[in-house]
N, C-alpha and C positions, 0 to 999 in steps of 0.2 A: 600521443597528445598529452599536453600538460594539464593537470587538474588545477582548476581555479580555486585558490584558497579563500575561505570566507574571512572577512575582516571583522575584528571586534570593535567595540565602541571606543571612540576617542575620548580623551579626558574632557574635551569641551562638550561632547554629546552627553557624557555622564553628568557633568555639572548642570547642563540644561534640564535633564530628567529630574535630578535632585531638586533643582529650583522649582520645577513645576509641582513636584510632590509636596515640597515645603509650602508652596503657595496654596495648594488645595487643602493641606492640613490647617493652615492659618485661617482659611475660609470656613472649613467645616467645624473646627473645634468650638468657636463661639455659638454656632448653630446647634451643635450637640448639647453644649452647656445650657443654652436657652431652652431647648426641648426638655432636658432633664429638670430644669427649674420649673417649667410649666407643668410637668407631670407631677411634681411634688405639690405644687399649688392645687392641682386638681384632686389629689388625694386628700388634702386638707379640706377642700370644699365638700368632698364626699363624706368625710368624717362629720362635718357640721350638718350635712343633710340628714345623716342618721341621728345626730343630736337633736335637730329640730323636730324630727318625727317622734323621738322619745319624749321630748318636752311636751309636745301637743297631745300625745297619748296620755301622759301623766295628767295633764290638765283636763282631758276629757273624763278621766276617772275621778277627779277631785274638784268638780264644779268650776272648772276653768281656772283654778288656782295655780300659781307657779309653785315650784318646790320651795319648801321652807324647813328650817331646822330649829325654830324657836316658836314659842307660843305667841299668839297675836297680841296678848295683853302683857307681854314681858316689860313693856315700858312702865307699868305700874310698880315694878319691882327692881328699879335701878338698872334694867337691862341685864340683870344677873340671874341665871337660872337657879343658883343656890339660894338667893334671896327669895325667889319664887317658891322653892321647896320649903324653906323655913317658915314662910308666911302661911302657906296653904296646908302644909303637912307638919305642924310642930310635933316634935317627938318621933319623927320618922314614919315609916309605913312601907308597903310594897314598892319596890323600885320603879315598876312600870306605871304606878299610879302617880308618880311625880313628873316633873318636867322630863320629856323624852330625851334619851341620850342620842348622840349622833353615832349610828352604827356604821362602821366601815365594812364589816363583813365577818364571816366566820374565820377565825384565825387559822393559818397554816404554819405549822412549826415542826421541824424534824420529820417531814413526810406524812404527818397526820393532822386531822382537824382538831382544833381546840374549841374553846368557847367563843362567844361573840366578842369582837374587838371594836373599840370605838372610843368616844370621848364622853365621860360622865359629867353631869352638870355640877362640878365642884368649883370652888373659887379659883383654883389655879387653871381651870379649863374654861373660864368664862369668856376668854377671847375667841374661843372656837365657835361660840354661839352667836357671834355678831356677823352679819353678812359682810360688813366692812368695819374695821376698827379705825376710829378717828383718833387724832392725837390726844383728845380729852375723853375718850371712852372710859367710863369708870372701871377701875381695876385692870385696865389693859396695859398701861404704861407706854411710854413713847416708842419703845422698841417694837411694839406690836402694831404701830400705826401703818395702815395700808394692808394689813393682813385681814383675813376673814374667810368665811365659807363660800364666798363668791368664787374663790380659787379652787375649791375641791367639791363644790356642791353637786357636780355631775357624777362624781365618783363614789359618793357615799351610798349605802345600800338602798335607801328608798328610791334613788334615781337609777343606780347601776343595775337594778333588777329589770329595768326596761331595756338594757343592753345585754351583756353577757354575764351579769351578776358578779363582776370582778372589779376591785378597786383599780387594778392595773390592767388595762386592755388597750390594744393598739388604736382603737377608735378615739381614745382620749389624747392622742399624741400626734402633733403635726410633724411630717417627715423632716422638715427643716430644723426642728427643735432638737438639734443633736446633743446639746449639753444635758437636757432632761432625759432624752431617750437613752443615752449612754448609762444613766443611773438605773433606769427602770426596765430596759429591754429584757434583761434576764428574768424578769418576773412574768413576761408574757406567757411562757410555757408552764409556769407553776400552776398546778390545778386548784390551789386554794383561792378563796375570795380575797383575803388580805394576808400578805406574808409578814410575819413578825420575827424579829430577831434574825436579821440576815446572818450567815453569808449567802443564802440562796440568791438574794437580789436586794436591791435598795429601793423600796417603793417610795414614790414622790408624788407631788401634785402633777396633774396633766398639763397640756398646753393651752387648754381653753378655759376661759373664765366667763361667768355670768356677769351681767351688768348689775353691780351692787346698788346703784341708784334706783333701779327698777324693783329691788327687793325690799325696800322700805315703803312706808306710806308716802304718797306723793307730797304731802305737806312738809315732810322733812327737808325737801329740796325746793320748797316754794319760796321764791323771793319777790314775786310780783304782787302788786296790789297793796292798798292801804291795810294796815292792821296786822300784817304778817309779822310774827315775832322774830327778833334777831337770834342768831346763834349765841348761846346753846339752848335757849328756850325751846327751839323747835328741833333739837336733837332727839333722836328716837327714844332715848331713855328718859326724856322729860315730857313725852307725849303718851297718853294712855294707849293709843293705837298706833304708835310709831313703828312697831315691828310687824304690823299687819301687811303681808305681802299682797300686792295688787293682782288682780286677775289679768289674763291676756286681753280680755275685752275692754279693759281700761286704757289700752294703748291708743291714744288719739292719732298718732302719726306712725302707724305700724310699719310703713315702708321707710321711715326715716329714723326710727329708734332702734339702736343696736340691742341685741339680746345676748349673743355669745360671740366672742372673738379670741384670736390668738393673743395670749397675754404678753408674749415676748416679741421683741423686734426681730423678725425673721426675713422679711422681704428687704433686699438691698442692705442687709446688715454688714457693717464694717469690722466689728469686733465681736468675738464670741462671749467674752466676759466683761462685766462692768467693774472697773477697778475701784469705783467708789464704795461698792458693797464690801464690807469686811468679812473675814472668815476664810478658811482654807479652801472651801469649795467654790467652784465657778458659779456666779450668779449672772445670768444674761441681762442685757438691757431690756426694759419694758417697752410695750408697744407705743407708748407716748414719749419715748426718749429720743426720737429723731424725726425731723421733718420728712425724711426719706422712708419712714416706716409705712407699710400698707398692710395691716393685718387682714387675713381672711375673716370675714364677718358674716354672722347670721343675724338678720333683722327680724323684728317681731312679726312681720307678714310672711316669714318663711323664705324670703329671698336671700341669696348668698352672693357676695362679691368682695373685692378688695376695697377696703375703706381707708383712704389715705389720711394721714395726719394733716397734710396740707389742706385737704378738703375740709376737715373738721375745723381747722384754724380759720380758713377763709369764711366758712359758714358762720362761725362765732363772731368774726369781725363784722360781717354784713348785718347780722341781727342786732349787734351792739349799736351800729349806726342807725338802723331803722327804729330802734326804741329810744334813742337819745332825744333829749329836749335841749333848748338853749340853756337851761339851768341845771340839768342833771344828765350824767352819762347813762346810757342805756345798759341793759343787761345782755349778756351773750347767751350761749346755749349751755354753759356749765356753771355751777354755783361756786363763786369765789368768796362766799361769806361763811363757809364752814370753818372748823378749826384747822383744816389743811391750809387755809389762808388763800391769798390772791394767787399764789404760785400753783396751787392745786395738788394733784396726786403725784407726789414725789418727782416733780419735774426738775427739781434742782439736781437730781442724780443723773440727768440725761446726758446724751452724747453731744448735742448741739443746742441751738436756740429754740427748739420746739417747745411750745407752751400750750398744752391742752389737757383737759381732763374729761374729754368726751367719753361716754360709756360708764365712767366711774362716778362722776358728780353731776350727771345730767339734771338740769333744772326741771322741776316737776316730775322727776323720776320716770316711771312708766308712762306717764301722760305727756312727757316732753319729747324732744327730738335731739339727735346728735348731728344732724346735717340738714341742710335745706336743699340737698341734691348736688350731685357732681356737676361741676361747671363744664 
């Protein structure tokens, strides 16, 4: 009897199989990418959940106060801690009796601990003691506009002790913030609190920023009602209590006021680096630089969700319409009368036509709101 030989696949059959495999890959790859993206967002939400717990624990230890790195009455001394020292301690005195320094942590260099590392209240460090530097902040200079400890306030030692006691810790970094993580990831495993003089690693600010508007007295951003002074009369350095940080209990709209969010444009980002920013290092776009941006956000009530720029812009327009009269345009949800001007917080450096300064310049600060709710 003849043996029946088995047939191999024909070219047509192979092409059909390859086509099916290609089709399945085409279907599965977007789903896998979407699942990976969702996982990264969830990690960022978990980070902010830990941040919210730490902030509330700090507040419970300090009479419901938010974290601050300057004296409440710094406004009486030009907003400059060195002026504070010169006025209250002429001729010098013990360092800790003066305006407190901003301690980053105990320095780690060449495999051993050194002394404490941080920012001393000297004139050249005055910009570090502002929660937010305005274009006309005394002694800051235009180059420092938009900078402030709202960017690193979670990482300095008074706050980082409520985490793992380190300036650089994974909890401070959103997984999608790859530009910043690339600089700082080598620091994660270094045992020191703050690494100085790399090459071990390159410590930087984290991904999450506090709301600077909520870190000044609410009157600084109060534009409503008769008798409210114009800028710069209501700037914090021109108000005796302008630097007094509000308590959590002062938040009138705790579910609508942002507390902490991702500072960079991470959701739906089109470019990693912003070409407008000068310098050799990559600087990402900010969260308010695109209408497609949706930063993971922690609100004052402890809730966490994606807060879209379009939502903020829509809420701002609706409140403007609601507060308008036949003779006067109403106010929105963020202050257009500060020295940042009507364009707000560095929006001219943005990617598209987004124009919002929610979280940064919220009217009434901690007492205000950044949204009237998602539509």
